[in-house]
MOPAC internal coordinates of N, CA, C and O (Angstrom, degrees):
PM7 1SCF
backbone

  N    0.0000 0     0.00 0     0.00 0    0    0    0
  C    1.4535 1     0.00 0     0.00 0    1    0    0
  C    1.5253 1   110.71 1     0.00 0    2    1    0
  O    1.2310 1   120.84 1   142.82 1    3    2    1
  N    1.3394 1   115.99 1   -37.18 1    3    2    1
  C    1.4572 1   121.79 1   179.56 1    5    3    2
  C    1.5357 1   111.05 1   -58.91 1    6    5    3
  O    1.2310 1   120.98 1   134.29 1    7    6    5
  N    1.3263 1   115.73 1   -45.71 1    7    6    5
  C    1.4667 1   120.02 1  -179.47 1    9    7    6
  C    1.5228 1   112.29 1   -66.11 1   10    9    7
  O    1.2310 1   120.20 1   145.34 1   11   10    9
  N    1.3099 1   117.22 1   -34.66 1   11   10    9
  C    1.4699 1   120.64 1   178.57 1   13   11   10
  C    1.5239 1   110.02 1   -65.10 1   14   13   11
  O    1.2310 1   120.27 1   137.79 1   15   14   13
  N    1.3251 1   117.08 1   -42.21 1   15   14   13
  C    1.4634 1   121.03 1   178.19 1   17   15   14
  C    1.5256 1   110.51 1   -62.48 1   18   17   15
  O    1.2310 1   120.12 1   135.56 1   19   18   17
  N    1.3268 1   117.37 1   -44.44 1   19   18   17
  C    1.4655 1   121.55 1   179.51 1   21   19   18
  C    1.5263 1   110.90 1   -62.31 1   22   21   19
  O    1.2310 1   120.59 1   136.17 1   23   22   21
  N    1.3203 1   116.47 1   -43.83 1   23   22   21
  C    1.4686 1   120.47 1   179.01 1   25   23   22
  C    1.5278 1   111.16 1   -64.46 1   26   25   23
  O    1.2310 1   120.65 1   140.19 1   27   26   25
  N    1.3133 1   116.35 1   -39.81 1   27   26   25
  C    1.4735 1   120.62 1   178.81 1   29   27   26
  C    1.5254 1   111.11 1   -64.66 1   30   29   27
  O    1.2310 1   120.07 1   139.59 1   31   30   29
  N    1.3236 1   117.48 1   -40.41 1   31   30   29
  C    1.4610 1   120.62 1   176.77 1   33   31   30
  C    1.5259 1   111.32 1   -62.70 1   34   33   31
  O    1.2310 1   120.45 1   136.44 1   35   34   33
  N    1.3194 1   116.75 1   -43.56 1   35   34   33
  C    1.4608 1   121.09 1   177.76 1   37   35   34
  C    1.5152 1   111.74 1   -62.11 1   38   37   35
  O    1.2310 1   120.38 1   136.62 1   39   38   37
  N    1.3055 1   116.87 1   -43.38 1   39   38   37
  C    1.4646 1   121.42 1   178.96 1   41   39   38
  C    1.5248 1   110.53 1   -64.72 1   42   41   39
  O    1.2310 1   120.30 1   141.32 1   43   42   41
  N    1.3104 1   117.04 1   -38.68 1   43   42   41
  C    1.4685 1   120.76 1   178.67 1   45   43   42
  C    1.5204 1   110.88 1   -62.70 1   46   45   43
  O    1.2310 1   120.32 1   139.33 1   47   46   45
  N    1.3153 1   116.99 1   -40.67 1   47   46   45
  C    1.4689 1   120.95 1   178.61 1   49   47   46
  C    1.5260 1   110.24 1   -62.86 1   50   49   47
  O    1.2310 1   119.89 1   136.56 1   51   50   49
  N    1.3253 1   117.82 1   -43.44 1   51   50   49
  C    1.4624 1   121.51 1   179.19 1   53   51   50
  C    1.5257 1   110.78 1   -62.19 1   54   53   51
  O    1.2310 1   120.36 1   138.47 1   55   54   53
  N    1.3078 1   116.92 1   -41.53 1   55   54   53
  C    1.4771 1   120.98 1   179.20 1   57   55   54
  C    1.5338 1   110.36 1   -64.58 1   58   57   55
  O    1.2310 1   120.44 1   135.48 1   59   58   57
  N    1.3232 1   116.76 1   -44.52 1   59   58   57
  C    1.4672 1   120.05 1   178.46 1   61   59   58
  C    1.5265 1   110.53 1   -61.68 1   62   61   59
  O    1.2310 1   120.14 1   137.80 1   63   62   61
  N    1.3230 1   117.33 1   -42.20 1   63   62   61
  C    1.4660 1   121.22 1   177.89 1   65   63   62
  C    1.5253 1   111.44 1   -60.19 1   66   65   63
  O    1.2310 1   120.72 1   132.84 1   67   66   65
  N    1.3044 1   116.22 1   -47.16 1   67   66   65
  C    1.4650 1   120.74 1  -179.45 1   69   67   66
  C    1.5303 1   110.99 1   -62.12 1   70   69   67
  O    1.2310 1   120.57 1   138.56 1   71   70   69
  N    1.3133 1   116.52 1   -41.44 1   71   70   69
  C    1.4710 1   119.78 1   179.61 1   73   71   70
  C    1.5287 1   111.23 1   -67.13 1   74   73   71
  O    1.2310 1   120.28 1   136.03 1   75   74   73
  N    1.3202 1   117.07 1   -43.97 1   75   74   73
  C    1.4579 1   120.66 1  -179.77 1   77   75   74
  C    1.5318 1   112.23 1   -64.83 1   78   77   75
  O    1.2310 1   120.39 1   143.79 1   79   78   77
  N    1.3204 1   116.86 1   -36.21 1   79   78   77
  C    1.4571 1   120.78 1  -178.70 1   81   79   78
  C    1.5242 1   112.17 1   -63.05 1   82   81   79
  O    1.2310 1   120.07 1   159.46 1   83   82   81
  N    1.3142 1   117.48 1   -20.54 1   83   82   81
  C    1.4669 1   121.86 1  -178.58 1   85   83   82
  C    1.5269 1   113.07 1   -95.21 1   86   85   83
  O    1.2310 1   119.79 1   179.12 1   87   86   85
  N    1.3251 1   118.00 1    -0.88 1   87   86   85
  C    1.4639 1   120.90 1  -178.27 1   89   87   86
  C    1.5166 1   110.81 1   -94.65 1   90   89   87
  O    1.2310 1   120.60 1    -8.35 1   91   90   89
  N    1.3434 1   116.45 1   171.65 1   91   90   89
  C    1.4616 1   119.88 1   176.64 1   93   91   90
  C    1.5272 1   110.64 1   -69.81 1   94   93   91
  O    1.2310 1   120.06 1   161.33 1   95   94   93
  N    1.3141 1   117.48 1   -18.67 1   95   94   93
  C    1.4646 1   122.55 1   176.07 1   97   95   94
  C    1.5311 1   110.88 1  -100.60 1   98   97   95
  O    1.2310 1   120.92 1  -136.20 1   99   98   97
  N    1.3253 1   115.84 1    43.80 1   99   98   97
  C    1.4664 1   123.42 1  -176.17 1  101   99   98
  C    1.5320 1   112.89 1   -53.53 1  102  101   99
  O    1.2310 1   119.84 1   148.83 1  103  102  101
  N    1.3259 1   117.90 1   -31.17 1  103  102  101
  C    1.4649 1   122.59 1  -177.00 1  105  103  102
  C    1.5319 1   112.15 1   -63.49 1  106  105  103
  O    1.2310 1   120.15 1   158.20 1  107  106  105
  N    1.3297 1   117.32 1   -21.80 1  107  106  105
  C    1.4676 1   120.33 1   177.97 1  109  107  106
  C    1.5329 1   110.16 1   -64.27 1  110  109  107
  O    1.2310 1   120.40 1   159.03 1  111  110  109
  N    1.3271 1   116.84 1   -20.97 1  111  110  109
  C    1.4647 1   120.14 1   176.06 1  113  111  110
  C    1.5294 1   110.95 1   -59.22 1  114  113  111
  O    1.2310 1   120.09 1   156.45 1  115  114  113
  N    1.3311 1   117.43 1   -23.55 1  115  114  113
  C    1.4590 1   120.95 1   176.18 1  117  115  114
  C    1.5199 1   113.31 1   -74.23 1  118  117  115
  O    1.2310 1   120.35 1   162.67 1  119  118  117
  N    1.3262 1   116.94 1   -17.33 1  119  118  117
  C    1.4552 1   121.75 1   178.90 1  121  119  118
  C    1.5314 1   111.94 1   -87.30 1  122  121  119
  O    1.2310 1   120.60 1   146.82 1  123  122  121
  N    1.3073 1   116.46 1   -33.18 1  123  122  121
  C    1.4724 1   120.82 1  -175.15 1  125  123  122
  C    1.5310 1   113.12 1   -57.84 1  126  125  123
  O    1.2310 1   118.94 1   137.20 1  127  126  125
  N    1.3434 1   119.63 1   -42.80 1  127  126  125
  C    1.4679 1   117.45 1   179.15 1  129  127  126
  C    1.5236 1   113.40 1   -62.04 1  130  129  127
  O    1.2310 1   120.63 1   162.31 1  131  130  129
  N    1.3230 1   116.41 1   -17.69 1  131  130  129
  C    1.4545 1   119.39 1   179.34 1  133  131  130
  C    1.5209 1   112.63 1   -86.06 1  134  133  131
  O    1.2310 1   120.16 1   173.40 1  135  134  133
  N    1.3416 1   117.30 1    -6.60 1  135  134  133
  C    1.4635 1   118.17 1   172.89 1  137  135  134
  C    1.5222 1   107.22 1   -63.52 1  138  137  135
  O    1.2310 1   119.79 1   -47.68 1  139  138  137
  N    1.3042 1   118.00 1   132.32 1  139  138  137
  C    1.4619 1   120.03 1  -170.45 1  141  139  138
  C    1.5235 1   115.51 1   -77.16 1  142  141  139
  O    1.2310 1   120.42 1  -131.78 1  143  142  141
  N    1.3168 1   116.79 1    48.22 1  143  142  141
  C    1.4644 1   120.51 1   179.99 1  145  143  142
  C    1.5270 1   111.48 1   -54.61 1  146  145  143
  O    1.2310 1   120.95 1   123.90 1  147  146  145
  N    1.3207 1   115.80 1   -56.10 1  147  146  145
  C    1.4643 1   119.66 1  -176.81 1  149  147  146
  C    1.5271 1   111.29 1   -75.92 1  150  149  147
  O    1.2310 1   120.54 1   151.00 1  151  150  149
  N    1.3328 1   116.57 1   -29.00 1  151  150  149
  C    1.4638 1   119.14 1   175.35 1  153  151  150
  C    1.5266 1   110.32 1   -64.83 1  154  153  151
  O    1.2310 1   120.47 1   139.59 1  155  154  153
  N    1.3330 1   116.71 1   -40.41 1  155  154  153
  C    1.4692 1   119.76 1   176.80 1  157  155  154
  C    1.5261 1   110.69 1   -58.88 1  158  157  155
  O    1.2310 1   121.15 1   135.63 1  159  158  157
  N    1.3101 1   115.41 1   -44.37 1  159  158  157
  C    1.4692 1   119.86 1   179.59 1  161  159  158
  C    1.5225 1   110.51 1   -64.01 1  162  161  159
  O    1.2310 1   121.01 1   132.22 1  163  162  161
  N    1.3457 1   115.67 1   -47.78 1  163  162  161
  C    1.4701 1   120.04 1  -179.16 1  165  163  162
  C    1.5210 1   111.39 1   -62.08 1  166  165  163
  O    1.2310 1   120.44 1   136.33 1  167  166  165
  N    1.3253 1   116.77 1   -43.67 1  167  166  165
  C    1.4628 1   119.63 1  -178.28 1  169  167  166
  C    1.5299 1   111.28 1   -68.11 1  170  169  167
  O    1.2310 1   120.65 1   145.18 1  171  170  169
  N    1.3092 1   116.37 1   -34.82 1  171  170  169
  C    1.4607 1   119.60 1   176.30 1  173  171  170
  C    1.5324 1   110.42 1   -64.59 1  174  173  171
  O    1.2310 1   120.88 1   133.51 1  175  174  173
  N    1.3335 1   115.92 1   -46.49 1  175  174  173
  C    1.4708 1   120.11 1  -178.36 1  177  175  174
  C    1.5247 1   110.46 1   -64.10 1  178  177  175
  O    1.2310 1   120.29 1   132.67 1  179  178  177
  N    1.3370 1   117.06 1   -47.33 1  179  178  177
  C    1.4668 1   120.20 1   179.28 1  181  179  178
  C    1.5271 1   110.03 1   -64.86 1  182  181  179
  O    1.2310 1   120.64 1   136.40 1  183  182  181
  N    1.3461 1   116.39 1   -43.60 1  183  182  181
  C    1.4656 1   120.37 1  -178.92 1  185  183  182
  C    1.5159 1   113.71 1   -62.93 1  186  185  183
  O    1.2310 1   120.33 1   146.51 1  187  186  185
  N    1.3215 1   116.98 1   -33.49 1  187  186  185
  C    1.4651 1   120.65 1   179.14 1  189  187  186
  C    1.5206 1   112.63 1   -81.66 1  190  189  187
  O    1.2310 1   120.46 1   150.11 1  191  190  189
  N    1.3264 1   116.74 1   -29.89 1  191  190  189
  C    1.4581 1   119.31 1  -172.59 1  193  191  190
  C    1.5132 1   115.52 1  -103.58 1  194  193  191
  O    1.2310 1   120.56 1   170.72 1  195  194  193
  N    1.3519 1   116.54 1    -9.28 1  195  194  193
  C    1.4610 1   118.95 1  -176.05 1  197  195  194
  C    1.5250 1   109.78 1  -136.06 1  198  197  195
  O    1.2310 1   120.71 1     3.29 1  199  198  197
  N    1.3080 1   116.25 1  -176.71 1  199  198  197
  C    1.4742 1   120.66 1  -177.61 1  201  199  198
  C    1.5338 1   110.87 1   -77.66 1  202  201  199
  O    1.2310 1   121.23 1   -13.50 1  203  202  201
  N    1.3304 1   115.25 1   166.50 1  203  202  201
  C    1.4623 1   121.13 1   176.58 1  205  203  202
  C    1.5326 1   109.67 1   -63.00 1  206  205  203
  O    1.2310 1   120.02 1   141.97 1  207  206  205
  N    1.3208 1   117.56 1   -38.03 1  207  206  205
  C    1.4704 1   120.53 1   177.51 1  209  207  206
  C    1.5296 1   111.12 1   -61.05 1  210  209  207
  O    1.2310 1   120.39 1   139.38 1  211  210  209
  N    1.3296 1   116.86 1   -40.62 1  211  210  209
  C    1.4605 1   120.61 1   177.54 1  213  211  210
  C    1.5279 1   110.49 1   -64.74 1  214  213  211
  O    1.2310 1   120.65 1   139.66 1  215  214  213
  N    1.3158 1   116.36 1   -40.34 1  215  214  213
  C    1.4594 1   119.96 1   177.60 1  217  215  214
  C    1.5258 1   110.41 1   -63.57 1  218  217  215
  O    1.2310 1   120.26 1   136.75 1  219  218  217
  N    1.3271 1   117.10 1   -43.25 1  219  218  217
  C    1.4589 1   120.22 1   178.98 1  221  219  218
  C    1.5313 1   111.48 1   -63.50 1  222  221  219
  O    1.2310 1   120.24 1   142.54 1  223  222  221
  N    1.3138 1   117.15 1   -37.46 1  223  222  221
  C    1.4634 1   120.90 1   175.91 1  225  223  222
  C    1.5252 1   110.22 1   -62.93 1  226  225  223
  O    1.2310 1   120.65 1   137.92 1  227  226  225
  N    1.3283 1   116.36 1   -42.08 1  227  226  225
  C    1.4660 1   121.30 1   177.24 1  229  227  226
  C    1.5239 1   110.52 1   -61.80 1  230  229  227
  O    1.2310 1   120.05 1   140.16 1  231  230  229
  N    1.3063 1   117.50 1   -39.84 1  231  230  229
  C    1.4639 1   121.91 1   179.77 1  233  231  230
  C    1.5253 1   110.55 1   -65.64 1  234  233  231
  O    1.2310 1   120.18 1   135.02 1  235  234  233
  N    1.3267 1   117.27 1   -44.98 1  235  234  233
  C    1.4718 1   120.42 1   179.63 1  237  235  234
  C    1.5243 1   110.26 1   -63.69 1  238  237  235
  O    1.2310 1   120.39 1   137.17 1  239  238  237
  N    1.3263 1   116.87 1   -42.83 1  239  238  237
  C    1.4633 1   119.22 1   177.38 1  241  239  238
  C    1.5311 1   110.19 1   -60.73 1  242  241  239
  O    1.2310 1   120.44 1   141.05 1  243  242  241
  N    1.3253 1   116.76 1   -38.95 1  243  242  241
  C    1.4620 1   120.72 1   176.40 1  245  243  242
  C    1.5130 1   112.31 1   -60.28 1  246  245  243
  O    1.2310 1   120.33 1   143.78 1  247  246  245
  N    1.3267 1   116.98 1   -36.22 1  247  246  245
  C    1.4649 1   120.38 1   176.93 1  249  247  246
  C    1.5334 1   110.60 1   -62.97 1  250  249  247
  O    1.2310 1   120.79 1   137.63 1  251  250  249
  N    1.3034 1   116.09 1   -42.37 1  251  250  249
  C    1.4699 1   120.30 1   178.43 1  253  251  250
  C    1.5266 1   111.85 1   -69.35 1  254  253  251
  O    1.2310 1   120.02 1   156.24 1  255  254  253
  N    1.3187 1   117.57 1   -23.76 1  255  254  253
  C    1.4623 1   120.72 1  -177.73 1  257  255  254
  C    1.5300 1   112.69 1   -69.18 1  258  257  255
  O    1.2310 1   120.46 1   172.56 1  259  258  257
  N    1.3067 1   116.72 1    -7.44 1  259  258  257
  C    1.4570 1   120.30 1   175.11 1  261  259  258
  C    1.5295 1   110.22 1   -65.40 1  262  261  259
  O    1.2310 1   120.35 1   151.72 1  263  262  261
  N    1.3188 1   116.95 1   -28.28 1  263  262  261
  C    1.4715 1   120.67 1  -177.67 1  265  263  262
  C    1.5308 1   111.81 1   -61.68 1  266  265  263
  O    1.2310 1   118.53 1   128.90 1  267  266  265
  N    1.3389 1   120.41 1   -51.10 1  267  266  265
  C    1.4629 1   118.33 1   177.97 1  269  267  266
  C    1.5297 1   113.02 1   -60.57 1  270  269  267
  O    1.2310 1   120.18 1   145.51 1  271  270  269
  N    1.3198 1   117.26 1   -34.49 1  271  270  269
  C    1.4669 1   119.67 1   177.63 1  273  271  270
  C    1.5227 1   110.38 1   -65.52 1  274  273  271
  O    1.2310 1   120.26 1   139.08 1  275  274  273
  N    1.3227 1   117.10 1   -40.92 1  275  274  273
  C    1.4622 1   120.71 1   176.52 1  277  275  274
  C    1.5262 1   110.60 1   -62.70 1  278  277  275
  O    1.2310 1   120.02 1   139.08 1  279  278  277
  N    1.3264 1   117.56 1   -40.92 1  279  278  277
  C    1.4682 1   121.52 1   177.58 1  281  279  278
  C    1.5237 1   109.65 1   -60.65 1  282  281  279
  O    1.2310 1   120.22 1   136.83 1  283  282  281
  N    1.3260 1   117.19 1   -43.17 1  283  282  281
  C    1.4630 1   121.66 1   176.96 1  285  283  282
  C    1.5257 1   110.65 1   -58.01 1  286  285  283
  O    1.2310 1   120.49 1   129.23 1  287  286  285
  N    1.3295 1   116.67 1   -50.77 1  287  286  285
  C    1.4622 1   120.55 1  -177.86 1  289  287  286
  C    1.5228 1   111.91 1   -63.90 1  290  289  287
  O    1.2310 1   120.17 1   136.59 1  291  290  289
  N    1.3198 1   117.28 1   -43.41 1  291  290  289
  C    1.4624 1   120.54 1  -179.77 1  293  291  290
  C    1.5341 1   110.74 1   -63.62 1  294  293  291
  O    1.2310 1   120.50 1   137.62 1  295  294  293
  N    1.3172 1   116.64 1   -42.38 1  295  294  293
  C    1.4696 1   120.84 1   178.41 1  297  295  294
  C    1.5205 1   110.58 1   -63.56 1  298  297  295
  O    1.2310 1   120.23 1   134.46 1  299  298  297
  N    1.3046 1   117.17 1   -45.54 1  299  298  297
  C    1.4612 1   121.09 1   179.49 1  301  299  298
  C    1.5224 1   110.66 1   -62.49 1  302  301  299
  O    1.2310 1   120.16 1   138.09 1  303  302  301
  N    1.3100 1   117.29 1   -41.91 1  303  302  301
  C    1.4693 1   121.91 1   179.80 1  305  303  302
  C    1.5273 1   110.72 1   -59.31 1  306  305  303
  O    1.2310 1   120.55 1   137.25 1  307  306  305
  N    1.3283 1   116.55 1   -42.75 1  307  306  305
  C    1.4682 1   121.00 1  -178.53 1  309  307  306
  C    1.5298 1   111.11 1   -71.30 1  310  309  307
  O    1.2310 1   120.12 1   141.00 1  311  310  309
  N    1.3204 1   117.37 1   -39.00 1  311  310  309
  C    1.4659 1   120.83 1  -172.52 1  313  311  310
  C    1.5215 1   114.85 1   -85.83 1  314  313  311
  O    1.2310 1   119.70 1   156.19 1  315  314  313
  N    1.3145 1   118.19 1   -23.81 1  315  314  313
  C    1.4655 1   120.55 1  -168.23 1  317  315  314
  C    1.5329 1   113.03 1   -62.37 1  318  317  315
  O    1.2310 1   119.14 1   150.81 1  319  318  317
  N    1.3360 1   119.24 1   -29.19 1  319  318  317
  C    1.4617 1   117.23 1   176.10 1  321  319  318
  C    1.5225 1   112.51 1   -98.44 1  322  321  319
  O    1.2310 1   120.01 1  -172.58 1  323  322  321
  N    1.3099 1   117.59 1     7.42 1  323  322  321
  C    1.4595 1   121.27 1   178.84 1  325  323  322
  C    1.5282 1   112.71 1  -109.01 1  326  325  323
  O    1.2310 1   120.69 1   158.82 1  327  326  325
  N    1.3349 1   116.29 1   -21.18 1  327  326  325
  C    1.4626 1   121.05 1  -174.53 1  329  327  326
  C    1.5257 1   109.35 1  -137.98 1  330  329  327
  O    1.2310 1   121.43 1    -9.04 1  331  330  329
  N    1.3312 1   114.87 1   170.96 1  331  330  329
  C    1.4649 1   119.20 1   172.84 1  333  331  330
  C    1.5235 1   109.08 1   -62.55 1  334  333  331
  O    1.2310 1   120.68 1   -27.53 1  335  334  333
  N    1.3205 1   116.30 1   152.47 1  335  334  333
  C    1.4566 1   121.24 1  -177.51 1  337  335  334
  C    1.5262 1   111.90 1   -56.45 1  338  337  335
  O    1.2310 1   120.75 1   134.46 1  339  338  337
  N    1.3184 1   116.18 1   -45.54 1  339  338  337
  C    1.4711 1   119.91 1  -177.31 1  341  339  338
  C    1.5340 1   111.31 1   -61.23 1  342  341  339
  O    1.2310 1   120.38 1   136.81 1  343  342  341
  N    1.3251 1   116.87 1   -43.19 1  343  342  341
  C    1.4629 1   120.48 1   178.78 1  345  343  342
  C    1.5274 1   110.51 1   -66.60 1  346  345  343
  O    1.2310 1   120.36 1   139.86 1  347  346  345
  N    1.3285 1   116.92 1   -40.14 1  347  346  345
  C    1.4623 1   120.85 1   178.37 1  349  347  346
  C    1.5237 1   110.76 1   -61.51 1  350  349  347
  O    1.2310 1   120.82 1   135.00 1  351  350  349
  N    1.3247 1   116.04 1   -45.00 1  351  350  349
  C    1.4673 1   120.44 1   178.93 1  353  351  350
  C    1.5259 1   111.37 1   -63.43 1  354  353  351
  O    1.2310 1   120.75 1   137.75 1  355  354  353
  N    1.3198 1   116.17 1   -42.25 1  355  354  353
  C    1.4672 1   120.00 1  -179.86 1  357  355  354
  C    1.5315 1   111.00 1   -63.47 1  358  357  355
  O    1.2310 1   120.36 1   134.34 1  359  358  357
  N    1.3252 1   116.91 1   -45.66 1  359  358  357
  C    1.4594 1   119.76 1  -179.80 1  361  359  358
  C    1.5267 1   111.82 1   -68.23 1  362  361  359
  O    1.2310 1   120.32 1   144.30 1  363  362  361
  N    1.3139 1   116.99 1   -35.70 1  363  362  361
  C    1.4602 1   119.80 1   176.56 1  365  363  362
  C    1.5336 1   110.29 1   -65.41 1  366  365  363
  O    1.2310 1   120.48 1   142.10 1  367  366  365
  N    1.3278 1   116.68 1   -37.90 1  367  366  365
  C    1.4667 1   120.07 1   176.79 1  369  367  366
  C    1.5273 1   110.73 1   -65.54 1  370  369  367
  O    1.2310 1   120.30 1   141.45 1  371  370  369
  N    1.3218 1   117.03 1   -38.55 1  371  370  369
  C    1.4686 1   120.58 1   176.26 1  373  371  370
  C    1.5321 1   109.93 1   -64.31 1  374  373  371
  O    1.2310 1   120.47 1   138.81 1  375  374  373
  N    1.3339 1   116.70 1   -41.19 1  375  374  373
  C    1.4669 1   120.40 1   177.42 1  377  375  374
  C    1.5274 1   110.42 1   -61.72 1  378  377  375
  O    1.2310 1   120.26 1   139.15 1  379  378  377
  N    1.3483 1   117.11 1   -40.85 1  379  378  377
  C    1.4611 1   120.77 1   176.21 1  381  379  378
  C    1.5225 1   110.19 1   -60.71 1  382  381  379
  O    1.2310 1   120.72 1   134.32 1  383  382  381
  N    1.3368 1   116.23 1   -45.68 1  383  382  381
  C    1.4615 1   121.03 1  -179.08 1  385  383  382
  C    1.5256 1   111.31 1   -60.63 1  386  385  383
  O    1.2310 1   120.81 1   137.96 1  387  386  385
  N    1.3232 1   116.06 1   -42.04 1  387  386  385
  C    1.4711 1   119.79 1   178.53 1  389  387  386
  C    1.5282 1   110.85 1   -64.97 1  390  389  387
  O    1.2310 1   120.27 1   134.51 1  391  390  389
  N    1.3312 1   117.09 1   -45.49 1  391  390  389
  C    1.4639 1   120.46 1   179.53 1  393  391  390
  C    1.5263 1   110.66 1   -64.41 1  394  393  391
  O    1.2310 1   120.23 1   140.33 1  395  394  393
  N    1.3255 1   117.16 1   -39.67 1  395  394  393
  C    1.4652 1   121.12 1   178.57 1  397  395  394
  C    1.5273 1   110.74 1   -65.22 1  398  397  395
  O    1.2310 1   120.45 1   141.30 1  399  398  397
  N    1.3179 1   116.74 1   -38.70 1  399  398  397
  C    1.4679 1   120.82 1   178.20 1  401  399  398
  C    1.5199 1   110.35 1   -63.62 1  402  401  399
  O    1.2310 1   120.45 1   136.46 1  403  402  401
  N    1.3233 1   116.74 1   -43.54 1  403  402  401
  C    1.4655 1   120.38 1   177.24 1  405  403  402
  C    1.5291 1   110.02 1   -62.67 1  406  405  403
  O    1.2310 1   120.48 1   135.03 1  407  406  405
  N    1.3291 1   116.68 1   -44.97 1  407  406  405
  C    1.4608 1   120.70 1   179.50 1  409  407  406
  C    1.5201 1   111.44 1   -57.85 1  410  409  407
  O    1.2310 1   120.49 1   130.84 1  411  410  409
  N    1.3242 1   116.67 1   -49.16 1  411  410  409
  C    1.4682 1   120.34 1  -178.75 1  413  411  410
  C    1.5255 1   110.31 1   -64.08 1  414  413  411
  O    1.2310 1   120.04 1   138.57 1  415  414  413
  N    1.3268 1   117.53 1   -41.43 1  415  414  413
  C    1.4690 1   120.88 1   179.95 1  417  415  414
  C    1.5219 1   111.13 1   -61.82 1  418  417  415
  O    1.2310 1   120.39 1   134.20 1  419  418  417
  N    1.3231 1   116.87 1   -45.80 1  419  418  417
  C    1.4596 1   120.58 1   179.16 1  421  419  418
  C    1.5228 1   110.05 1   -65.50 1  422  421  419
  O    1.2310 1   120.34 1   137.46 1  423  422  421
  N    1.3200 1   116.96 1   -42.54 1  423  422  421
  C    1.4609 1   121.32 1  -179.13 1  425  423  422
  C    1.5294 1   110.89 1   -59.89 1  426  425  423
  O    1.2310 1   120.80 1   134.55 1  427  426  425
  N    1.3264 1   116.07 1   -45.45 1  427  426  425
  C    1.4667 1   120.37 1  -178.71 1  429  427  426
  C    1.5308 1   110.50 1   -63.00 1  430  429  427
  O    1.2310 1   120.68 1   141.29 1  431  430  429
  N    1.3075 1   116.30 1   -38.71 1  431  430  429
  C    1.4709 1   119.14 1   179.80 1  433  431  430
  C    1.5184 1   112.79 1   -69.65 1  434  433  431
  O    1.2310 1   120.69 1   146.84 1  435  434  433
  N    1.3285 1   116.28 1   -33.16 1  435  434  433
  C    1.4688 1   119.78 1  -176.94 1  437  435  434
  C    1.5264 1   113.32 1   -87.23 1  438  437  435
  O    1.2310 1   120.25 1   160.65 1  439  438  437
  N    1.3117 1   117.12 1   -19.35 1  439  438  437
  C    1.4768 1   118.99 1  -177.46 1  441  439  438
  C    1.4852 1   109.46 1  -115.62 1  442  441  439
  O    1.2310 1   120.10 1   180.00 1  443  442  441

């Protein structure tokens, strides 16, 4: 049942994105992925299965995770008028992966 709820939430987000992309306020589609759908799930799971300190650590790490997302957006912004959309998206995803790898590496060393 847990997996069905998670899948339904993911599908709902995709539907909302598709609907917003077709409106005159299409740019709001950039806000929807930032709704903490998966963060809510992760925080619930960690909060139920681990200590409050572990949950707080997860929350702080989540705050730092904004950096790779910013790297993704900045890379996409720079590339989108220089390359095909698909290539821009792929390279921005690679930039996110690199930034996330650095974040995790630094986090592991400091904690």
